[in-house]
C-alpha positions in Angstrom: -4.7 39.9 29.6 -1.3 38.4 30.4 -0.1 35.1 31.8 3.2 33.5 32.5 4.3 29.9 32.8 7.4 28.8 34.7 9.3 25.9 33.0 12.5 24.1 33.9 15.8 26.0 33.7 14.0 29.2 34.5 12.8 29.5 31.0 9.7 31.7 31.1 7.3 32.0 28.2 4.9 34.9 28.3 1.9 34.8 26.2 0.0 38.0 25.7 -3.3 38.7 24.0 -4.0 42.3 23.3 -7.8 42.5 23.6 -8.5 45.5 21.5 -6.5 44.6 18.4 -6.6 40.8 19.1 -2.9 40.5 18.5 -1.0 37.5 19.7 2.4 38.2 21.1 5.1 36.0 22.6 7.9 37.2 24.9 10.7 34.8 25.5 13.4 35.5 28.1 15.8 33.9 30.5 15.2 35.0 34.1 18.3 36.7 35.6 20.3 36.6 32.3 22.2 39.6 31.2 21.4 39.0 27.6 18.4 37.5 25.7 18.4 35.5 22.6 15.3 35.2 20.5 14.7 32.6 17.7 12.3 33.6 14.9 11.5 32.1 11.5 14.0 33.3 9.0 11.4 34.8 6.7 10.0 37.0 9.5 12.4 39.3 11.3 10.6 42.1 13.2 12.0 45.6 12.7 11.5 46.6 16.3 11.9 44.6 19.4 10.7 46.4 22.5 11.7 45.6 26.1 8.6 44.9 28.1 8.4 46.5 31.5 7.6 44.6 34.7 4.0 44.3 35.7 2.1 42.5 38.5 1.4 39.7 36.1 5.1 39.3 35.3 6.7 40.4 38.6 9.5 37.8 38.3 10.5 39.2 34.9 13.5 41.6 34.7 13.3 42.1 31.0 11.6 40.5 28.0 11.6 40.7 24.2 8.3 41.4 22.7 7.0 40.7 19.2 3.8 42.6 19.9 4.6 46.2 19.2 1.7 48.0 17.6 3.4 48.0 14.2 5.0 44.5 14.4 2.3 42.0 15.4 3.0 38.3 15.1 2.0 37.1 11.6 0.4 33.8 12.3 -0.4 32.9 8.7 3.2 33.6 7.6 4.5 31.5 10.5 2.3 28.6 9.6 3.3 28.8 5.9 6.9 28.8 6.8 6.5 25.9 9.3 4.8 23.8 6.6 7.7 24.6 4.2 10.2 23.5 6.9 8.2 20.3 7.5 8.0 19.5 3.8 11.7 20.1 3.3 12.5 17.7 6.1 10.0 15.1 4.8 11.5 15.3 1.3 15.1 14.8 2.6 13.9 11.9 4.7 12.1 10.2 1.8 15.0 10.7 -0.5 17.4 9.2 2.0 15.1 6.1 2.3 15.0 5.9 -1.5 18.8 6.2 -1.7 19.1 3.2 0.7 16.6 1.2 -1.4 18.4 1.9 -4.7 22.0 2.0 -3.7 22.1 -0.7 -1.1 19.9 -3.2 -3.0 20.6 -4.4 -6.5 17.0 -4.6 -7.7 14.7 -2.0 -6.2 11.2 -2.1 -7.8 8.4 0.5 -7.4 4.9 -0.9 -8.1 3.3 2.3 -9.2 -0.5 2.8 -9.0 -0.2 6.5 -10.0 -2.1 7.7 -6.9 -1.0 11.0 -5.3 1.7 9.4 -3.2 3.0 7.4 -6.0 3.5 10.4 -8.3 5.5 12.0 -5.5 7.7 9.0 -5.3 8.1 8.9 -9.1 9.2 12.5 -9.0 11.7 11.9 -6.1 13.2 8.9 -8.0 13.5 11.2 -11.0 15.3 13.9 -9.0 17.7 11.3 -7.7 18.4 10.0 -11.2 17.3 6.5 -10.5 14.7 6.3 -13.3 17.4 7.3 -15.8 20.1 5.0 -14.7 17.7 2.1 -14.1 18.5 1.6 -10.4 14.8 1.8 -9.7 12.4 -0.1 -12.0 8.7 0.9 -12.3 6.1 -1.8 -12.4 2.4 -1.4 -13.0 -0.5 -3.9 -12.5 -3.3 -3.5 -15.0 -6.5 -5.2 -13.6 -8.4 -4.6 -16.9 -10.9 -2.6 -14.7 -8.9 0.6 -14.2 -10.2 4.0 -15.3 -9.4 4.7 -19.0 -7.3 7.7 -17.9 -4.9 5.6 -15.8 -3.0 3.8 -18.6 -3.1 7.0 -20.7 -1.5 8.8 -17.7 1.1 6.1 -17.4 2.2 6.8 -21.0 2.3 10.5 -20.2 4.7 10.2 -17.2 6.8 7.6 -19.1 7.4 10.3 -21.7 7.9 13.1 -19.1 10.4 11.2 -17.0 12.0 9.1 -19.7 11.3 5.5 -18.3 9.4 2.5 -19.5 7.2 0.7 -17.0 6.9 -3.1 -16.8 3.2 -3.9 -17.0 1.7 -7.1 -15.6 -1.8 -8.4 -15.8 -3.8 -11.6 -15.2 -1.8 -14.7 -16.0 -2.2 -16.1 -19.5 -3.6 -12.9 -20.9 -1.6 -10.5 -23.2 -1.1 -7.0 -21.7 -3.9 -4.7 -22.7 -6.2 -7.4 -24.1 -9.4 -7.1 -22.2 -11.3 -9.3 -24.6 -8.8 -12.2 -23.9 -9.2 -11.6 -20.2 -13.0 -11.7 -20.4 -12.8 -15.0 -22.4 -10.5 -16.6 -19.9 -11.8 -15.4 -16.6 -15.2 -13.9 -17.3 -16.1 -10.2 -17.4 -18.0 -10.5 -14.1 -15.5 -12.4 -12.0 -15.4 -9.5 -9.6 -19.1 -9.8 -9.0 -19.1 -13.6 -8.7 -16.1 -13.9 -6.3 -14.3 -10.7 -5.3 -11.5 -12.5 -3.5 -10.8 -14.7 -6.5 -10.8 -11.5 -8.6 -8.3 -9.9 -6.3 -6.1 -13.0 -6.6 -6.3 -13.2 -10.4 -6.1 -9.6 -11.3 -4.0 -8.0 -8.4 -2.1 -10.4 -6.1 -0.8 -12.9 -8.6 0.3 -10.4 -11.2 1.9 -8.3 -8.5 3.8 -11.2 -7.1 4.8 -12.4 -10.6 6.0 -8.9 -11.4 8.2 -8.7 -8.3 9.6 -12.1 -9.0 10.2 -11.5 -12.8 12.1 -8.3 -12.0 14.2 -10.1 -9.3 13.1 -7.6 -6.7 15.0 -7.5 -3.4 13.6 -4.2 -2.2 10.0 -3.1 -3.0 9.2 0.6 -2.8 5.6 1.6 -2.2 3.5 4.6 -1.2 1.7 3.4 1.9 1.4 6.0 4.7 0.3 6.0 8.3 -2.2 8.7 7.4 -4.1 6.3 5.2 -5.9 4.6 8.0 -5.7 2.3 11.1 -4.6 -0.7 8.9 -1.4 1.2 8.1 -1.1 3.3 11.2 2.1 1.7 12.5 4.1 1.2 9.4 7.7 2.5 9.3 9.9 3.6 6.4 11.5 0.1 6.2 9.9 -3.3 6.8 11.0 -6.8 6.1 8.3 -8.8 4.3 8.0 -12.5 5.3 9.4 -13.7 2.0 12.1 -16.1 2.9 13.8 -13.2 4.6 14.9 -11.9 1.2 12.7 -8.9 0.4 12.8 -5.5 2.0 9.9 -3.0 1.8 10.5 0.7 1.7 7.7 3.1 2.5 9.4 6.5 1.9 6.3 8.5 2.6 5.4 6.5 5.8 5.1 9.7 7.9 3.5 12.0 5.3 0.0 13.2 5.5 -2.1 13.6 2.3 -1.8 17.3 2.7 2.0 17.0 2.6 1.6 15.0 -0.6 -0.5 17.6 -2.4 1.8 20.4 -1.0 4.7 18.6 -2.7 2.8 18.2 -5.9 2.0 21.9 -5.9 5.5 23.0 -5.0 7.2 21.1 -7.8 4.2 21.1 -10.2 4.4 17.3 -10.4 2.4 15.6 -13.1 -0.6 13.9 -11.4 -3.6 11.8 -12.3 -6.3 13.7 -14.1 -9.0 12.2 -11.9 -7.9 14.6 -9.1 -9.4 17.4 -11.1 -12.7 15.4 -11.3 -13.1 15.0 -7.5 -11.2 11.7 -6.8 -8.7 11.9 -3.9 -7.5 8.4 -4.9 -8.3 5.9 -7.6 -8.2 2.2 -8.3 -10.7 0.2 -10.3 -13.4 2.3 -12.0 -16.1 -0.2 -10.9 -15.8 0.6 -7.2 -14.2 4.0 -6.9 -16.2 7.2 -6.4 -15.4 11.0 -5.9 -15.2 12.3 -2.3 -17.6 14.1 -1.7 -19.8 12.2 -4.2 -20.9 15.5 -5.9 -17.3 16.1 -6.9 -17.2 19.5 -5.2 -13.6 19.0 -4.0 -11.1 19.0 -6.7 -7.4 19.6 -7.2 -7.0 21.7 -10.3 -3.9 23.6 -11.6 -2.0 22.6 -8.4 -4.6 24.2 -6.1 -7.7 22.9 -4.3 -11.1 24.0 -5.4 -13.9 23.6 -2.8 -13.4 22.3 0.8 -10.2 20.2 1.0 -11.2 18.7 4.4 -13.1 15.7 3.0 -9.8 14.7 1.3 -7.2 15.7 3.8 -8.8 14.4 7.1 -7.2 11.3 8.6 -8.0 8.1 6.7 -10.0 9.9 4.1 -7.8 9.4 1.1 -9.2 5.9 0.4 -12.8 6.5 1.4 -13.9 6.4 -2.2 -12.2 3.1 -2.8 -13.8 -0.4 -2.7 -17.2 1.1 -2.5 -20.0 -1.5 -2.2 -17.6 -4.3 -1.8 -17.5 -6.8 1.1 -15.2 -9.6 2.1 -16.6 -13.1 2.4 -17.0 -12.8 6.1 -19.2 -9.7 5.6 -16.7 -7.2 6.7 -16.2 -4.0 4.7 -13.4 -4.3 2.1 -10.5 -1.9 2.7 -7.6 -3.8 1.0 -7.2 -5.5 -2.4 -5.1 -8.3 -1.0 -1.6 -7.1 -2.1 -0.6 -5.5 1.2 -2.5 -7.8 3.7 -0.7 -10.1 6.0 0.5 -13.2 4.2 0.0 -11.9 0.6 3.7 -12.0 0.1 4.4 -15.1 2.0 5.3 -17.3 -1.0 7.1 -14.6 -3.0 10.2 -16.7 -3.6 9.2 -20.3 -2.6 6.7 -22.9 -3.5 4.2 -24.7 -1.1 5.0 -28.1 0.3 8.6 -28.0 -0.7 9.4 -30.6 1.9 7.5 -33.5 3.3 5.2 -36.2 2.0 3.3 -34.2 -0.6 4.6 -35.2 -4.0 4.9 -32.8 -6.9 3.2 -33.3 -10.3 5.2 -31.3 -12.8 3.1 -31.6 -15.9 -0.4 -32.3 -17.3 0.9 -35.7 -18.5 2.1 -36.6 -15.0 -1.3 -35.8 -13.6 -3.0 -37.9 -16.3 -0.7 -40.8 -15.3 -1.9 -40.6 -11.7 -5.5 -40.5 -12.8 -5.1 -43.5 -15.1 -2.9 -45.6 -12.7 -5.7 -47.5 -11.1 -4.5 -46.5 -7.7 -6.4 -44.1 -5.4 -4.7 -40.8 -4.7 -5.3 -37.2 -3.6 -4.4 -34.2 -5.8 -4.4 -30.6 -4.5 -4.6 -28.1 -7.3 -3.1 -24.8 -5.9 -1.4 -21.5 -6.6 1.4 -20.6 -4.3 0.4 -16.9 -4.1 -3.2 -17.8 -3.0 -3.7 -17.0 0.7 -6.2 -19.9 1.1 -3.6 -22.4 -0.3 -1.1 -20.9 2.1 -3.6 -21.3 4.9 -4.0 -25.0 4.4 -0.3 -25.7 3.8 0.4 -27.1 7.3 -2.7 -29.2 7.7 -2.5 -30.7 4.2 1.2 -31.5 4.8 0.2 -33.3 8.1 -2.6 -35.2 6.2 -0.1 -36.4 3.6 2.3 -37.6 6.3 -0.2 -40.1 7.8 -2.2 -41.0 4.7 -2.2 -44.6 3.3 -2.5 -43.3 -0.3 -0.3 -41.0 -2.4 -0.9 -37.3 -1.9 0.1 -34.9 -4.7 0.2 -31.2 -5.5 -0.3 -29.6 -8.9 0.2 -26.0 -9.7 -3.0 -25.0 -11.4 -2.5 -21.3 -12.0 0.0 -22.2 -14.7 -2.4 -24.7 -16.4 -5.8 -23.1 -15.9 -7.7 -24.6 -18.9 -6.4 -28.1 -18.1 -7.4 -28.0 -14.4 -10.8 -26.5 -15.2 -11.5 -29.3 -17.7 -9.9 -32.3 -15.9 -9.5 -31.5 -12.2 -12.8 -29.8 -11.2 -11.0 -26.5 -10.6 -12.7 -23.1 -10.6 -10.7 -21.6 -7.7 -7.8 -22.4 -5.5 -7.2 -24.6 -3.6 -9.2 -27.5 -5.1 -8.6 -30.9 -3.5 -9.6 -34.0 -5.5 -9.7 -37.6 -4.6 -8.9 -39.9 -7.5 -10.7 -43.3 -7.3 -9.3 -46.5 -8.6 -11.5 -46.3 -11.7 -10.1 -42.9 -12.6 -13.1 -40.9 -11.3 -12.0 -37.5 -9.9 -14.1 -36.4 -7.0 -13.9 -32.8 -5.7 -13.8 -32.0 -2.0 -16.3 -29.2 -1.7 -15.9 -28.2 1.9 -13.8 -25.2 3.0 -12.9 -27.0 6.2 -9.3 -27.9 5.5 -8.1 -30.0 8.4 -6.4 -33.4 8.7 -9.6 -34.8 10.2 -11.8 -33.4 7.4 -9.5 -34.7 4.7 -9.4 -38.1 6.3 -13.1 -38.3 6.5 -13.6 -37.3 2.9 -11.1 -39.9 1.7 -12.7 -42.6 3.8 -16.2 -41.7 2.5 -15.0 -41.6 -1.1 -12.7 -44.7 -1.4 -13.1 -46.4 1.9 -9.4 -45.9 3.0 -6.9 -43.3 3.6 -5.2 -43.2 7.0 -3.0 -45.5 9.1 
């Protein structure tokens, strides 16, 4: 069976399928040309190239080069393997170029490393470029106190292997690695009681604090388009809305998960031990499962065991993450809060920096307001909290038209005090201080000018012009 297709510039591609031996052949020629040039993968050079004779099916063809001689059939598997190698080589060079821009053009590139498959690739690329040794790229790790035991052990392994020391950040006010202190301060079951507050305390706030502590101006991370629709449009570089000062580099933006494991196999890159136990990705042990759940797909000794499809299909890498968790609105949880819109909004600024909201800088200053005998409103907040960010505009407008003083107090830096004295279990917490020093909590999540005015009027009988 033979067929030919006419394409612009008289380029004719002839595809032949030899029915008996089921061999695929491709003949490429330029109609009317005196010579023919054929391009083939460098690893495959046929020893014989026969000139195909004209036939009714290719009447317009004067001559053709055939790769379908009986002894020289087209090796499809070899071609695919070489094509993948060519693709991976290009992706490597592209990713390394992006990392060079991040580390050479910015003074403080930081890589928050979760040690998932893409992250170990980036770690290896940074090592190849020399940026781990010379310190042009800093490695940062967030310990949620709920990671798999293997994760922090693996961190120490790659620190030794590559010769770097990661900066580890965890929940505010808790020593690194002290789970008992975390449980005492925040409660062992915080994630069960309020998953969004858990994300803020254990992931978002330490993440933001880490970036700020390390004076980051370019954040490197392992997000890819292949990971799902939430990330399907990311590019290698993005500008995060952080006062215009932070760039985000996604060096693997255009990689598939198959590309990632191909790279790990090619260079025998140290990778997380959970891949050998059936986990395509990993996060907190409490909500991460193998895919498939029976653990039949594994990556062992730089090769897949079992069917790799459940891991490598589009958006499958993170299928085993956030299992059984839901957001407050009932939607399925797919992000921890670090990469969602607005999570980085206050990276390098406070809330209510201008306007009528007054700042209370210490516990003593707060006590003076409570004991002053004058009604007031105090908002206890954390600048990294997305709900505090969400009420910033309305609370500012409320302060502009209020008859009483309106204050802000940063509670994430004084948790024990605000829990004991300002009714605060989560952020934001808005309190009305009565003339007798009673502190009354505003319990509604409706945070509008009208709602605040109504609460003040009901509590102290005044509040607006």
